[in-house]
PDB file of the backbone (N, CA, C, O) and the ligand in Angstrom, with CONECT records:
HET     ZN  A 101       1
ATOM      1  N   MET A   1      -0.893  -3.864 -17.944  1.00  0.00           N
ATOM      2  CA  MET A   1      -1.352  -4.858 -16.926  1.00  0.00           C
ATOM      3  C   MET A   1      -2.756  -5.341 -17.283  1.00  0.00           C
ATOM      4  O   MET A   1      -3.728  -4.662 -17.612  1.00  0.00           O
ATOM      5  N   SER A   2      -2.631  -6.878 -17.122  1.00  0.00           N
ATOM      6  CA  SER A   2      -4.179  -7.402 -17.134  1.00  0.00           C
ATOM      7  C   SER A   2      -4.900  -6.992 -16.387  1.00  0.00           C
ATOM      8  O   SER A   2      -4.410  -6.711 -15.293  1.00  0.00           O
ATOM      9  N   THR A   3      -6.218  -6.781 -16.558  1.00  0.00           N
ATOM     10  CA  THR A   3      -7.315  -6.578 -15.982  1.00  0.00           C
ATOM     11  C   THR A   3      -7.524  -8.014 -14.878  1.00  0.00           C
ATOM     12  O   THR A   3      -7.868  -7.897 -13.702  1.00  0.00           O
ATOM     13  N   ASP A   4      -7.286  -9.092 -15.435  1.00  0.00           N
ATOM     14  CA  ASP A   4      -7.359 -10.450 -14.714  1.00  0.00           C
ATOM     15  C   ASP A   4      -6.510 -10.243 -13.398  1.00  0.00           C
ATOM     16  O   ASP A   4      -6.910 -10.437 -12.251  1.00  0.00           O
ATOM     17  N   LEU A   5      -5.284  -9.818 -13.783  1.00  0.00           N
ATOM     18  CA  LEU A   5      -4.357  -9.814 -12.632  1.00  0.00           C
ATOM     19  C   LEU A   5      -4.822  -8.623 -11.398  1.00  0.00           C
ATOM     20  O   LEU A   5      -4.623  -8.771 -10.193  1.00  0.00           O
ATOM     21  N   GLN A   6      -5.307  -7.747 -11.875  1.00  0.00           N
ATOM     22  CA  GLN A   6      -5.777  -6.647 -10.781  1.00  0.00           C
ATOM     23  C   GLN A   6      -7.157  -7.200 -10.159  1.00  0.00           C
ATOM     24  O   GLN A   6      -7.438  -6.888  -9.002  1.00  0.00           O
ATOM     25  N   ALA A   7      -8.057  -8.050 -10.941  1.00  0.00           N
ATOM     26  CA  ALA A   7      -9.130  -8.637 -10.440  1.00  0.00           C
ATOM     27  C   ALA A   7      -8.796  -9.725  -9.297  1.00  0.00           C
ATOM     28  O   ALA A   7      -9.463  -9.888  -8.276  1.00  0.00           O
ATOM     29  N   VAL A   8      -7.732 -10.379  -9.631  1.00  0.00           N
ATOM     30  CA  VAL A   8      -7.113 -11.557  -8.779  1.00  0.00           C
ATOM     31  C   VAL A   8      -6.590 -10.835  -7.461  1.00  0.00           C
ATOM     32  O   VAL A   8      -6.725 -11.326  -6.340  1.00  0.00           O
ATOM     33  N   ALA A   9      -5.999  -9.660  -7.712  1.00  0.00           N
ATOM     34  CA  ALA A   9      -5.334  -9.015  -6.389  1.00  0.00           C
ATOM     35  C   ALA A   9      -6.232  -8.366  -5.556  1.00  0.00           C
ATOM     36  O   ALA A   9      -5.909  -8.074  -4.405  1.00  0.00           O
ATOM     37  N   ALA A  10      -7.512  -8.065  -6.090  1.00  0.00           N
ATOM     38  CA  ALA A  10      -8.640  -7.274  -5.444  1.00  0.00           C
ATOM     39  C   ALA A  10      -8.814  -7.722  -4.129  1.00  0.00           C
ATOM     40  O   ALA A  10      -8.809  -6.896  -3.216  1.00  0.00           O
ATOM     41  N   PRO A  11      -8.992  -9.118  -3.868  1.00  0.00           N
ATOM     42  CA  PRO A  11      -9.220  -9.348  -2.319  1.00  0.00           C
ATOM     43  C   PRO A  11      -7.911  -9.182  -1.317  1.00  0.00           C
ATOM     44  O   PRO A  11      -8.035  -9.157  -0.092  1.00  0.00           O
ATOM     45  N   LEU A  12      -6.788  -9.086  -1.923  1.00  0.00           N
ATOM     46  CA  LEU A  12      -5.548  -8.916  -0.982  1.00  0.00           C
ATOM     47  C   LEU A  12      -5.606  -7.255  -1.052  1.00  0.00           C
ATOM     48  O   LEU A  12      -5.346  -6.707   0.019  1.00  0.00           O
ATOM     49  N   ALA A  13      -5.831  -6.615  -1.877  1.00  0.00           N
ATOM     50  CA  ALA A  13      -5.974  -5.279  -1.693  1.00  0.00           C
ATOM     51  C   ALA A  13      -6.989  -4.756  -0.871  1.00  0.00           C
ATOM     52  O   ALA A  13      -6.737  -3.788  -0.153  1.00  0.00           O
ATOM     53  N   ARG A  14      -8.046  -5.245  -0.883  1.00  0.00           N
ATOM     54  CA  ARG A  14      -9.110  -5.098   0.278  1.00  0.00           C
ATOM     55  C   ARG A  14      -8.668  -5.279   1.609  1.00  0.00           C
ATOM     56  O   ARG A  14      -9.011  -4.448   2.450  1.00  0.00           O
ATOM     57  N   LEU A  15      -7.720  -6.562   2.032  1.00  0.00           N
ATOM     58  CA  LEU A  15      -7.207  -6.828   3.094  1.00  0.00           C
ATOM     59  C   LEU A  15      -6.123  -6.072   3.423  1.00  0.00           C
ATOM     60  O   LEU A  15      -6.091  -5.707   4.598  1.00  0.00           O
ATOM     61  N   PHE A  16      -5.289  -5.758   2.767  1.00  0.00           N
ATOM     62  CA  PHE A  16      -4.089  -4.933   3.264  1.00  0.00           C
ATOM     63  C   PHE A  16      -4.338  -3.646   3.210  1.00  0.00           C
ATOM     64  O   PHE A  16      -3.682  -2.893   3.930  1.00  0.00           O
ATOM     65  N   GLY A  17      -5.366  -3.124   2.322  1.00  0.00           N
ATOM     66  CA  GLY A  17      -5.601  -1.663   2.390  1.00  0.00           C
ATOM     67  C   GLY A  17      -6.629  -1.201   3.173  1.00  0.00           C
ATOM     68  O   GLY A  17      -7.187  -0.155   2.839  1.00  0.00           O
ATOM     69  N   ASP A  18      -7.028  -1.878   4.297  1.00  0.00           N
ATOM     70  CA  ASP A  18      -8.096  -1.644   5.056  1.00  0.00           C
ATOM     71  C   ASP A  18      -7.180  -0.860   6.307  1.00  0.00           C
ATOM     72  O   ASP A  18      -6.102  -1.284   6.724  1.00  0.00           O
ATOM     73  N   ASP A  19      -7.779   0.208   6.726  1.00  0.00           N
ATOM     74  CA  ASP A  19      -6.959   1.111   7.815  1.00  0.00           C
ATOM     75  C   ASP A  19      -6.827   0.132   8.994  1.00  0.00           C
ATOM     76  O   ASP A  19      -5.691  -0.004   9.448  1.00  0.00           O
ATOM     77  N   PHE A  20      -7.744  -0.511   9.506  1.00  0.00           N
ATOM     78  CA  PHE A  20      -7.531  -1.255  10.607  1.00  0.00           C
ATOM     79  C   PHE A  20      -6.469  -2.421  10.630  1.00  0.00           C
ATOM     80  O   PHE A  20      -5.688  -2.618  11.561  1.00  0.00           O
ATOM     81  N   THR A  21      -6.554  -3.200   9.423  1.00  0.00           N
ATOM     82  CA  THR A  21      -5.554  -4.443   9.267  1.00  0.00           C
ATOM     83  C   THR A  21      -4.116  -3.678   8.951  1.00  0.00           C
ATOM     84  O   THR A  21      -3.067  -4.156   9.384  1.00  0.00           O
ATOM     85  N   ALA A  22      -4.135  -2.620   8.271  1.00  0.00           N
ATOM     86  CA  ALA A  22      -3.035  -1.904   7.935  1.00  0.00           C
ATOM     87  C   ALA A  22      -2.056  -1.658   9.238  1.00  0.00           C
ATOM     88  O   ALA A  22      -0.864  -1.966   9.225  1.00  0.00           O
ATOM     89  N   GLY A  23      -2.664  -1.113  10.265  1.00  0.00           N
ATOM     90  CA  GLY A  23      -2.135  -0.776  11.381  1.00  0.00           C
ATOM     91  C   GLY A  23      -2.136  -1.843  12.367  1.00  0.00           C
ATOM     92  O   GLY A  23      -1.349  -1.772  13.311  1.00  0.00           O
ATOM     93  N   HIS A  24      -3.003  -2.909  12.244  1.00  0.00           N
ATOM     94  CA  HIS A  24      -2.812  -3.836  13.306  1.00  0.00           C
ATOM     95  C   HIS A  24      -1.712  -5.073  12.817  1.00  0.00           C
ATOM     96  O   HIS A  24      -1.012  -5.687  13.622  1.00  0.00           O
ATOM     97  N   ILE A  25      -1.709  -5.258  11.637  1.00  0.00           N
ATOM     98  CA  ILE A  25      -0.603  -6.396  11.306  1.00  0.00           C
ATOM     99  C   ILE A  25       0.607  -5.620  10.669  1.00  0.00           C
ATOM    100  O   ILE A  25       1.680  -6.208  10.537  1.00  0.00           O
ATOM    101  N   GLY A  26       0.465  -4.359  10.286  1.00  0.00           N
ATOM    102  CA  GLY A  26       1.555  -3.871   9.560  1.00  0.00           C
ATOM    103  C   GLY A  26       2.592  -3.666  10.677  1.00  0.00           C
ATOM    104  O   GLY A  26       3.760  -3.951  10.414  1.00  0.00           O
ATOM    105  N   LEU A  27       2.333  -3.280  11.691  1.00  0.00           N
ATOM    106  CA  LEU A  27       3.281  -3.199  12.845  1.00  0.00           C
ATOM    107  C   LEU A  27       4.295  -4.700  13.161  1.00  0.00           C
ATOM    108  O   LEU A  27       5.348  -4.737  13.798  1.00  0.00           O
ATOM    109  N   HIS A  28       3.651  -5.736  12.554  1.00  0.00           N
ATOM    110  CA  HIS A  28       4.555  -6.737  12.887  1.00  0.00           C
ATOM    111  C   HIS A  28       5.356  -7.220  11.460  1.00  0.00           C
ATOM    112  O   HIS A  28       6.082  -8.214  11.456  1.00  0.00           O
ATOM    113  N   PHE A  29       5.131  -6.400  10.276  1.00  0.00           N
ATOM    114  CA  PHE A  29       5.778  -6.488   9.307  1.00  0.00           C
ATOM    115  C   PHE A  29       7.334  -5.539   9.349  1.00  0.00           C
ATOM    116  O   PHE A  29       7.483  -4.481   9.961  1.00  0.00           O
ATOM    117  N   THR A  30       8.218  -6.137   8.657  1.00  0.00           N
ATOM    118  CA  THR A  30       9.523  -5.401   8.509  1.00  0.00           C
ATOM    119  C   THR A  30       9.177  -4.267   7.680  1.00  0.00           C
ATOM    120  O   THR A  30       8.033  -4.128   7.246  1.00  0.00           O
ATOM    121  N   CYS A  31      10.149  -3.418   7.430  1.00  0.00           N
ATOM    122  CA  CYS A  31      10.045  -2.454   6.296  1.00  0.00           C
ATOM    123  C   CYS A  31       9.987  -3.109   4.933  1.00  0.00           C
ATOM    124  O   CYS A  31       9.107  -2.922   4.092  1.00  0.00           O
ATOM    125  N   TYR A  32      11.047  -3.908   4.824  1.00  0.00           N
ATOM    126  CA  TYR A  32      11.122  -4.654   3.433  1.00  0.00           C
ATOM    127  C   TYR A  32       9.934  -5.519   3.141  1.00  0.00           C
ATOM    128  O   TYR A  32       9.640  -5.751   1.969  1.00  0.00           O
ATOM    129  N   GLU A  33       9.267  -5.986   4.086  1.00  0.00           N
ATOM    130  CA  GLU A  33       8.229  -6.835   3.829  1.00  0.00           C
ATOM    131  C   GLU A  33       7.230  -6.057   3.800  1.00  0.00           C
ATOM    132  O   GLU A  33       6.354  -6.514   3.065  1.00  0.00           O
ATOM    133  N   ALA A  34       6.884  -4.802   4.405  1.00  0.00           N
ATOM    134  CA  ALA A  34       5.961  -3.831   4.232  1.00  0.00           C
ATOM    135  C   ALA A  34       6.007  -3.386   2.587  1.00  0.00           C
ATOM    136  O   ALA A  34       5.041  -3.413   1.824  1.00  0.00           O
ATOM    137  N   ASP A  35       7.139  -3.048   2.315  1.00  0.00           N
ATOM    138  CA  ASP A  35       7.419  -2.563   0.974  1.00  0.00           C
ATOM    139  C   ASP A  35       7.197  -3.551  -0.097  1.00  0.00           C
ATOM    140  O   ASP A  35       6.804  -3.161  -1.197  1.00  0.00           O
ATOM    141  N   THR A  36       7.396  -4.681   0.111  1.00  0.00           N
ATOM    142  CA  THR A  36       6.969  -5.904  -0.810  1.00  0.00           C
ATOM    143  C   THR A  36       5.688  -5.947  -1.055  1.00  0.00           C
ATOM    144  O   THR A  36       5.339  -6.035  -2.232  1.00  0.00           O
ATOM    145  N   VAL A  37       4.791  -5.900  -0.108  1.00  0.00           N
ATOM    146  CA  VAL A  37       3.320  -5.943  -0.070  1.00  0.00           C
ATOM    147  C   VAL A  37       2.787  -4.635  -0.908  1.00  0.00           C
ATOM    148  O   VAL A  37       1.944  -4.703  -1.802  1.00  0.00           O
ATOM    149  N   GLY A  38       3.387  -3.511  -0.491  1.00  0.00           N
ATOM    150  CA  GLY A  38       3.287  -2.342  -1.095  1.00  0.00           C
ATOM    151  C   GLY A  38       3.311  -2.307  -2.657  1.00  0.00           C
ATOM    152  O   GLY A  38       2.401  -1.864  -3.358  1.00  0.00           O
ATOM    153  N   ASP A  39       4.594  -2.888  -3.136  1.00  0.00           N
ATOM    154  CA  ASP A  39       4.685  -3.155  -4.330  1.00  0.00           C
ATOM    155  C   ASP A  39       3.922  -3.783  -5.327  1.00  0.00           C
ATOM    156  O   ASP A  39       3.739  -3.431  -6.493  1.00  0.00           O
ATOM    157  N   PHE A  40       3.427  -4.928  -4.610  1.00  0.00           N
ATOM    158  CA  PHE A  40       2.801  -5.866  -5.342  1.00  0.00           C
ATOM    159  C   PHE A  40       1.309  -5.236  -5.572  1.00  0.00           C
ATOM    160  O   PHE A  40       0.690  -5.442  -6.616  1.00  0.00           O
ATOM    161  N   LEU A  41       0.766  -4.413  -4.448  1.00  0.00           N
ATOM    162  CA  LEU A  41      -0.566  -3.800  -4.658  1.00  0.00           C
ATOM    163  C   LEU A  41      -0.402  -2.636  -5.644  1.00  0.00           C
ATOM    164  O   LEU A  41      -1.375  -2.281  -6.308  1.00  0.00           O
ATOM    165  N   ARG A  42       0.847  -1.993  -5.775  1.00  0.00           N
ATOM    166  CA  ARG A  42       0.836  -0.879  -6.781  1.00  0.00           C
ATOM    167  C   ARG A  42       0.830  -1.675  -8.220  1.00  0.00           C
ATOM    168  O   ARG A  42       0.039  -1.369  -9.112  1.00  0.00           O
ATOM    169  N   ALA A  43       1.836  -2.773  -8.353  1.00  0.00           N
ATOM    170  CA  ALA A  43       1.962  -3.154  -9.794  1.00  0.00           C
ATOM    171  C   ALA A  43       0.573  -3.905 -10.055  1.00  0.00           C
ATOM    172  O   ALA A  43       0.288  -3.988 -11.250  1.00  0.00           O
ATOM    173  N   THR A  44      -0.267  -4.419  -9.237  1.00  0.00           N
ATOM    174  CA  THR A  44      -1.337  -4.734  -9.676  1.00  0.00           C
ATOM    175  C   THR A  44      -2.739  -4.089  -9.977  1.00  0.00           C
ATOM    176  O   THR A  44      -3.809  -4.618 -10.281  1.00  0.00           O
ATOM    177  N   GLY A  45      -2.320  -2.532  -9.761  1.00  0.00           N
ATOM    178  CA  GLY A  45      -3.398  -1.752 -10.073  1.00  0.00           C
ATOM    179  C   GLY A  45      -4.283  -1.105  -8.792  1.00  0.00           C
ATOM    180  O   GLY A  45      -5.322  -0.465  -8.954  1.00  0.00           O
ATOM    181  N   HIS A  46      -3.643  -1.410  -7.439  1.00  0.00           N
ATOM    182  CA  HIS A  46      -4.123  -0.950  -6.378  1.00  0.00           C
ATOM    183  C   HIS A  46      -3.240   0.194  -5.597  1.00  0.00           C
ATOM    184  O   HIS A  46      -2.914   0.026  -4.422  1.00  0.00           O
ATOM    185  N   PRO A  47      -2.959   1.104  -6.170  1.00  0.00           N
ATOM    186  CA  PRO A  47      -2.308   2.200  -5.492  1.00  0.00           C
ATOM    187  C   PRO A  47      -2.647   2.823  -4.137  1.00  0.00           C
ATOM    188  O   PRO A  47      -1.874   3.237  -3.273  1.00  0.00           O
ATOM    189  N   GLU A  48      -4.054   2.793  -4.152  1.00  0.00           N
ATOM    190  CA  GLU A  48      -4.718   3.619  -2.716  1.00  0.00           C
ATOM    191  C   GLU A  48      -4.395   2.519  -1.517  1.00  0.00           C
ATOM    192  O   GLU A  48      -3.956   2.864  -0.420  1.00  0.00           O
ATOM    193  N   ALA A  49      -4.698   1.040  -1.910  1.00  0.00           N
ATOM    194  CA  ALA A  49      -4.577   0.168  -0.993  1.00  0.00           C
ATOM    195  C   ALA A  49      -3.054   0.212  -0.596  1.00  0.00           C
ATOM    196  O   ALA A  49      -2.759   0.218   0.600  1.00  0.00           O
ATOM    197  N   ALA A  50      -2.041   0.243  -1.605  1.00  0.00           N
ATOM    198  CA  ALA A  50      -0.860   0.341  -1.175  1.00  0.00           C
ATOM    199  C   ALA A  50      -0.474   1.461  -0.410  1.00  0.00           C
ATOM    200  O   ALA A  50       0.404   1.255   0.428  1.00  0.00           O
ATOM    201  N   ALA A  51      -0.946   2.633  -0.514  1.00  0.00           N
ATOM    202  CA  ALA A  51      -0.741   3.798   0.195  1.00  0.00           C
ATOM    203  C   ALA A  51      -1.205   3.585   1.740  1.00  0.00           C
ATOM    204  O   ALA A  51      -0.426   3.771   2.675  1.00  0.00           O
ATOM    205  N   THR A  52      -2.536   3.180   1.906  1.00  0.00           N
ATOM    206  CA  THR A  52      -3.089   2.867   2.938  1.00  0.00           C
ATOM    207  C   THR A  52      -2.538   1.871   3.896  1.00  0.00           C
ATOM    208  O   THR A  52      -2.486   2.111   5.103  1.00  0.00           O
ATOM    209  N   TRP A  53      -2.044   0.531   3.263  1.00  0.00           N
ATOM    210  CA  TRP A  53      -1.113  -0.401   3.979  1.00  0.00           C
ATOM    211  C   TRP A  53       0.301   0.362   4.421  1.00  0.00           C
ATOM    212  O   TRP A  53       0.747   0.224   5.560  1.00  0.00           O
ATOM    213  N   LEU A  54       0.817   1.000   3.635  1.00  0.00           N
ATOM    214  CA  LEU A  54       2.238   1.502   3.946  1.00  0.00           C
ATOM    215  C   LEU A  54       2.041   2.675   5.166  1.00  0.00           C
ATOM    216  O   LEU A  54       2.786   2.763   6.142  1.00  0.00           O
ATOM    217  N   GLN A  55       1.023   3.443   4.928  1.00  0.00           N
ATOM    218  CA  GLN A  55       0.791   4.573   5.892  1.00  0.00           C
ATOM    219  C   GLN A  55       0.259   3.730   7.432  1.00  0.00           C
ATOM    220  O   GLN A  55       0.610   4.154   8.533  1.00  0.00           O
ATOM    221  N   GLY A  56      -0.467   2.719   7.291  1.00  0.00           N
ATOM    222  CA  GLY A  56      -0.486   2.079   8.521  1.00  0.00           C
ATOM    223  C   GLY A  56       0.602   1.287   9.048  1.00  0.00           C
ATOM    224  O   GLY A  56       0.742   1.193  10.268  1.00  0.00           O
ATOM    225  N   HIS A  57       1.353   0.735   8.279  1.00  0.00           N
ATOM    226  CA  HIS A  57       2.644   0.028   8.707  1.00  0.00           C
ATOM    227  C   HIS A  57       3.561   1.140   9.250  1.00  0.00           C
ATOM    228  O   HIS A  57       4.077   0.887  10.339  1.00  0.00           O
ATOM    229  N   ALA A  58       3.842   2.273   8.710  1.00  0.00           N
ATOM    230  CA  ALA A  58       4.758   3.460   9.159  1.00  0.00           C
ATOM    231  C   ALA A  58       3.922   3.943  10.323  1.00  0.00           C
ATOM    232  O   ALA A  58       4.660   4.193  11.276  1.00  0.00           O
ATOM    233  N   SER A  59       2.897   4.120  10.536  1.00  0.00           N
ATOM    234  CA  SER A  59       2.266   4.739  11.599  1.00  0.00           C
ATOM    235  C   SER A  59       2.233   3.808  12.836  1.00  0.00           C
ATOM    236  O   SER A  59       2.344   4.305  13.957  1.00  0.00           O
ATOM    237  N   ALA A  60       2.094   2.570  12.682  1.00  0.00           N
ATOM    238  CA  ALA A  60       2.250   1.715  13.661  1.00  0.00           C
ATOM    239  C   ALA A  60       3.397   1.477  14.266  1.00  0.00           C
ATOM    240  O   ALA A  60       3.604   1.321  15.469  1.00  0.00           O
ATOM    241  N   SER A  61       4.243   1.453  13.247  1.00  0.00           N
ATOM    242  CA  SER A  61       5.799   1.444  13.539  1.00  0.00           C
ATOM    243  C   SER A  61       6.544   2.612  14.049  1.00  0.00           C
ATOM    244  O   SER A  61       7.764   2.609  14.215  1.00  0.00           O
ATOM    245  N   GLY A  62       5.730   3.655  14.303  1.00  0.00           N
ATOM    246  CA  GLY A  62       6.337   5.008  14.667  1.00  0.00           C
ATOM    247  C   GLY A  62       7.397   5.575  13.861  1.00  0.00           C
ATOM    248  O   GLY A  62       8.330   6.221  14.337  1.00  0.00           O
ATOM    249  N   GLU A  63       7.209   5.276  12.407  1.00  0.00           N
ATOM    250  CA  GLU A  63       8.228   5.759  11.394  1.00  0.00           C
ATOM    251  C   GLU A  63       7.713   7.237  10.634  1.00  0.00           C
ATOM    252  O   GLU A  63       6.552   7.648  10.657  1.00  0.00           O
ATOM    253  N   ALA A  64       8.612   7.764  10.115  1.00  0.00           N
ATOM    254  CA  ALA A  64       8.198   9.045   9.584  1.00  0.00           C
ATOM    255  C   ALA A  64       7.590   8.473   8.279  1.00  0.00           C
ATOM    256  O   ALA A  64       7.933   7.343   7.933  1.00  0.00           O
ATOM    257  N   ALA A  65       6.737   9.158   7.555  1.00  0.00           N
ATOM    258  CA  ALA A  65       6.183   9.041   6.254  1.00  0.00           C
ATOM    259  C   ALA A  65       7.248   8.809   5.186  1.00  0.00           C
ATOM    260  O   ALA A  65       7.050   8.083   4.211  1.00  0.00           O
ATOM    261  N   GLU A  66       8.553   9.557   5.454  1.00  0.00           N
ATOM    262  CA  GLU A  66       9.695   9.391   4.266  1.00  0.00           C
ATOM    263  C   GLU A  66      10.010   7.869   4.361  1.00  0.00           C
ATOM    264  O   GLU A  66      10.370   7.283   3.340  1.00  0.00           O
ATOM    265  N   ALA A  67       9.891   7.198   5.552  1.00  0.00           N
ATOM    266  CA  ALA A  67      10.416   5.767   5.355  1.00  0.00           C
ATOM    267  C   ALA A  67       9.954   5.009   4.348  1.00  0.00           C
ATOM    268  O   ALA A  67      10.658   4.075   3.965  1.00  0.00           O
ATOM    269  N   HIS A  68       8.857   5.227   3.812  1.00  0.00           N
ATOM    270  CA  HIS A  68       8.352   4.519   2.714  1.00  0.00           C
ATOM    271  C   HIS A  68       7.969   5.120   1.486  1.00  0.00           C
ATOM    272  O   HIS A  68       7.205   4.567   0.694  1.00  0.00           O
ATOM    273  N   ASP A  69       8.611   6.523   1.259  1.00  0.00           N
ATOM    274  CA  ASP A  69       8.287   7.296   0.272  1.00  0.00           C
ATOM    275  C   ASP A  69       6.675   7.479   0.103  1.00  0.00           C
ATOM    276  O   ASP A  69       6.142   7.503  -1.006  1.00  0.00           O
ATOM    277  N   LEU A  70       6.002   7.598   1.259  1.00  0.00           N
ATOM    278  CA  LEU A  70       4.791   8.090   0.951  1.00  0.00           C
ATOM    279  C   LEU A  70       4.146   9.258   0.377  1.00  0.00           C
ATOM    280  O   LEU A  70       2.954   9.293   0.072  1.00  0.00           O
ATOM    281  N   ASP A  71       4.928  10.164   0.247  1.00  0.00           N
ATOM    282  CA  ASP A  71       4.587  11.573  -0.250  1.00  0.00           C
ATOM    283  C   ASP A  71       4.624  11.392  -1.870  1.00  0.00           C
ATOM    284  O   ASP A  71       3.901  12.080  -2.590  1.00  0.00           O
ATOM    285  N   THR A  72       5.574  10.360  -2.419  1.00  0.00           N
ATOM    286  CA  THR A  72       5.826  10.181  -3.866  1.00  0.00           C
ATOM    287  C   THR A  72       4.810   9.253  -4.005  1.00  0.00           C
ATOM    288  O   THR A  72       4.346   9.357  -5.141  1.00  0.00           O
ATOM    289  N   LEU A  73       4.172   8.264  -3.267  1.00  0.00           N
ATOM    290  CA  LEU A  73       3.302   7.242  -3.528  1.00  0.00           C
ATOM    291  C   LEU A  73       1.936   8.087  -3.652  1.00  0.00           C
ATOM    292  O   LEU A  73       1.171   7.825  -4.580  1.00  0.00           O
ATOM    293  N   LEU A  74       1.662   8.977  -2.835  1.00  0.00           N
ATOM    294  CA  LEU A  74       0.314   9.631  -2.853  1.00  0.00           C
ATOM    295  C   LEU A  74       0.462  10.671  -4.239  1.00  0.00           C
ATOM    296  O   LEU A  74      -0.534  10.934  -4.913  1.00  0.00           O
ATOM    297  N   VAL A  75       1.473  11.081  -4.486  1.00  0.00           N
ATOM    298  CA  VAL A  75       1.321  12.066  -5.554  1.00  0.00           C
ATOM    299  C   VAL A  75       1.194  11.307  -6.912  1.00  0.00           C
ATOM    300  O   VAL A  75       0.649  11.745  -7.925  1.00  0.00           O
ATOM    301  N   GLY A  76       1.870   9.934  -6.735  1.00  0.00           N
ATOM    302  CA  GLY A  76       1.483   9.330  -7.901  1.00  0.00           C
ATOM    303  C   GLY A  76       0.201   8.789  -8.225  1.00  0.00           C
ATOM    304  O   GLY A  76      -0.107   8.456  -9.370  1.00  0.00           O
ATOM    305  N   GLU A  77      -0.656   8.683  -7.092  1.00  0.00           N
ATOM    306  CA  GLU A  77      -1.968   8.143  -7.047  1.00  0.00           C
ATOM    307  C   GLU A  77      -2.845   9.427  -7.558  1.00  0.00           C
ATOM    308  O   GLU A  77      -3.774   9.303  -8.356  1.00  0.00           O
ATOM    309  N   GLU A  78      -2.484  10.521  -7.065  1.00  0.00           N
ATOM    310  CA  GLU A  78      -3.404  11.456  -7.661  1.00  0.00           C
ATOM    311  C   GLU A  78      -3.194  11.668  -9.355  1.00  0.00           C
ATOM    312  O   GLU A  78      -4.077  11.878 -10.187  1.00  0.00           O
ATOM    313  N   LEU A  79      -1.973  11.561  -9.533  1.00  0.00           N
ATOM    314  CA  LEU A  79      -1.707  11.731 -11.089  1.00  0.00           C
ATOM    315  C   LEU A  79      -2.401  10.593 -11.901  1.00  0.00           C
ATOM    316  O   LEU A  79      -2.897  10.830 -13.003  1.00  0.00           O
ATOM    317  N   GLU A  80      -2.424   9.323 -11.319  1.00  0.00           N
ATOM    318  CA  GLU A  80      -3.010   8.417 -12.033  1.00  0.00           C
ATOM    319  C   GLU A  80      -4.716   8.480 -12.040  1.00  0.00           C
ATOM    320  O   GLU A  80      -5.440   8.092 -12.957  1.00  0.00           O
ATOM    321  N   ALA A  81      -5.162   9.117 -10.678  1.00  0.00           N
ATOM    322  CA  ALA A  81      -6.517   9.217 -10.833  1.00  0.00           C
ATOM    323  C   ALA A  81      -7.084  10.453 -11.863  1.00  0.00           C
ATOM    324  O   ALA A  81      -8.247  10.563 -12.251  1.00  0.00           O
ATOM    325  N   ASP A  82      -5.990  11.318 -12.186  1.00  0.00           N
ATOM    326  CA  ASP A  82      -6.112  12.475 -12.876  1.00  0.00           C
ATOM    327  C   ASP A  82      -6.209  12.147 -14.486  1.00  0.00           C
ATOM    328  O   ASP A  82      -6.770  12.855 -15.323  1.00  0.00           O
ATOM    329  N   ALA A  83      -5.590  11.018 -14.695  1.00  0.00           N
ATOM    330  CA  ALA A  83      -5.327  10.444 -16.072  1.00  0.00           C
ATOM    331  C   ALA A  83      -6.575   9.985 -16.755  1.00  0.00           C
ATOM    332  O   ALA A  83      -6.518   9.495 -17.882  1.00  0.00           O
TER     333      ALA A  83
HETATM  334 ZN    ZN A 101       8.706   0.382   7.867  1.00  0.00          ZN2+
END
């Protein structure tokens, strides 16, 4: 992945990866839309922001963590951090 792409996506990662924003606006996203944002954040090198975003969306929507495969997402984040 290009470092430039990661840098360009950083402002969006800060926006969607913010706890308050994730819960506040995540409630208004469908699961498909939320996953699309999460996939973008992961693909551009922001897995922590993706996890926060999807956690906020799922919590605000009253969904179980499994709805967005958050356990796998968080495990993947740990593995990447160890690398
Ligand atoms: Zn959802």
